[in-house]
One Martini backbone bead per residue (centre of mass of N, CA, C, O) as a GRO file, in nm:
protein
   99
    1MET     BB    1  -1.939  -3.071  -1.991
    2SER     BB    2  -1.850  -3.077  -1.643
    3ILE     BB    3  -1.938  -3.033  -1.302
    4TYR     BB    4  -1.776  -3.000  -1.002
    5VAL     BB    5  -1.911  -3.079  -0.666
    6GLY     BB    6  -1.794  -2.991  -0.352
    7ASN     BB    7  -1.881  -2.999  -0.021
    8ILE     BB    8  -2.147  -3.150   0.029
    9PRO     BB    9  -2.408  -3.243   0.178
   10TYR     BB   10  -2.547  -3.553   0.261
   11GLU     BB   11  -2.865  -3.440   0.237
   12VAL     BB   12  -2.864  -3.392  -0.051
   13SER     BB   13  -3.025  -3.335  -0.356
   14GLN     BB   14  -3.078  -3.316  -0.685
   15GLU     BB   15  -3.280  -3.084  -0.662
   16ASP     BB   16  -3.113  -2.890  -0.495
   17LEU     BB   17  -2.878  -2.862  -0.700
   18SER     BB   18  -3.045  -2.777  -0.942
   19ASN     BB   19  -3.158  -2.511  -0.819
   20VAL     BB   20  -2.888  -2.365  -0.793
   21PHE     BB   21  -2.801  -2.388  -1.106
   22ALA     BB   22  -3.063  -2.259  -1.240
   23GLU     BB   23  -2.968  -1.957  -1.195
   24TYR     BB   24  -2.745  -2.008  -1.460
   25GLY     BB   25  -2.946  -2.217  -1.607
   26THR     BB   26  -2.966  -2.511  -1.781
   27VAL     BB   27  -3.032  -2.823  -1.649
   28LYS     BB   28  -2.956  -3.152  -1.757
   29ARG     BB   29  -2.770  -3.276  -1.509
   30VAL     BB   30  -2.761  -3.484  -1.206
   31TYR     BB   31  -2.491  -3.626  -0.999
   32LEU     BB   32  -2.500  -3.851  -0.705
   33PRO     BB   33  -2.299  -4.028  -0.543
   34LEU     BB   34  -2.307  -4.334  -0.369
   35ASP     BB   35  -2.267  -4.514  -0.100
   36ARG     BB   36  -2.257  -4.853  -0.075
   37GLU     BB   37  -2.311  -4.888   0.239
   38THR     BB   38  -2.514  -4.629   0.312
   39GLY     BB   39  -2.660  -4.461   0.060
   40ARG     BB   40  -2.518  -4.195   0.067
   41VAL     BB   41  -2.389  -3.918   0.000
   42ARG     BB   42  -2.035  -3.839  -0.072
   43GLY     BB   43  -1.994  -3.500  -0.113
   44PHE     BB   44  -2.047  -3.518  -0.428
   45GLY     BB   45  -2.080  -3.388  -0.776
   46PHE     BB   46  -2.268  -3.346  -1.091
   47VAL     BB   47  -2.300  -3.095  -1.357
   48GLU     BB   48  -2.513  -3.024  -1.635
   49MET     BB   49  -2.530  -2.791  -1.895
   50ALA     BB   50  -2.635  -2.638  -2.190
   51SER     BB   51  -2.376  -2.446  -2.154
   52GLU     BB   52  -2.062  -2.320  -2.120
   53ALA     BB   53  -2.140  -2.039  -2.017
   54GLU     BB   54  -2.313  -2.136  -1.779
   55GLU     BB   55  -2.090  -2.295  -1.639
   56GLU     BB   56  -1.891  -2.063  -1.594
   57THR     BB   57  -2.078  -1.890  -1.421
   58ALA     BB   58  -2.125  -2.097  -1.197
   59ILE     BB   59  -1.832  -2.137  -1.114
   60GLU     BB   60  -1.758  -1.841  -1.046
   61THR     BB   61  -1.994  -1.806  -0.831
   62LEU     BB   62  -1.980  -2.092  -0.647
   63ASP     BB   63  -1.695  -2.083  -0.576
   64GLY     BB   64  -1.695  -2.066  -0.220
   65ALA     BB   65  -1.976  -2.082  -0.157
   66GLU     BB   66  -2.231  -2.077   0.069
   67TRP     BB   67  -2.400  -2.399   0.147
   68MET     BB   68  -2.541  -2.539   0.400
   69GLY     BB   69  -2.266  -2.464   0.573
   70ARG     BB   70  -2.084  -2.470   0.302
   71ALA     BB   71  -1.798  -2.466   0.102
   72LEU     BB   72  -1.782  -2.472  -0.220
   73ARG     BB   73  -1.659  -2.686  -0.483
   74VAL     BB   74  -1.609  -2.542  -0.814
   75ASN     BB   75  -1.547  -2.723  -1.124
   76LYS     BB   76  -1.407  -2.871  -1.364
   77ALA     BB   77  -1.429  -3.170  -1.482
   78LYS     BB   78  -1.241  -3.455  -1.476
   79PRO     BB   79  -1.129  -3.714  -1.609
   80ARG     BB   80  -1.102  -4.026  -1.559
   81GLU     BB   81  -0.889  -4.241  -1.453
   82ASN     BB   82  -0.721  -4.516  -1.552
   83ARG     BB   83  -0.726  -4.809  -1.342
   84GLY     BB   84  -0.804  -5.049  -1.463
   85ASN     BB   85  -0.831  -5.388  -1.439
   86TYR     BB   86  -0.860  -5.574  -1.167
   87GLY     BB   87  -0.803  -5.862  -1.292
   88ASP     BB   88  -0.516  -5.777  -1.418
   89ASN     BB   89  -0.336  -5.748  -1.162
   90ARG     BB   90  -0.246  -6.043  -1.130
   91ARG     BB   91  -0.082  -6.064  -1.398
   92ASN     BB   92   0.102  -5.789  -1.316
   93ASN     BB   93   0.224  -5.913  -1.067
   94ARG     BB   94   0.558  -5.935  -0.965
   95PHE     BB   95   0.495  -6.127  -0.696
   96SER     BB   96   0.356  -6.332  -0.889
   97SER     BB   97   0.392  -6.687  -0.996
   98SER     BB   98   0.088  -6.824  -1.051
   99TYR     BB   99   0.017  -6.648  -1.332
   0.00000   0.00000   0.00000
């Protein structure tokens, strides 16, 4: 399981986020997606902890908590929706007759 952490400041680091969650157990991984154009954090991230019990405790405690001037949104991460292959869209486009 993975934890979604939203509404985080753009200047936060993986270490910052890891330190917050370490108060609730062992942090296995922190991932902060970066904006392709600016290279800065996109305002959300993901945290994986050693056990589901630790993750549940962190979610219950940190959801809505204020951190660095922002109210965090913390919940179980949902699997990514399959958006399909971009290249396949041309073949499936009902308005295109040339493919």
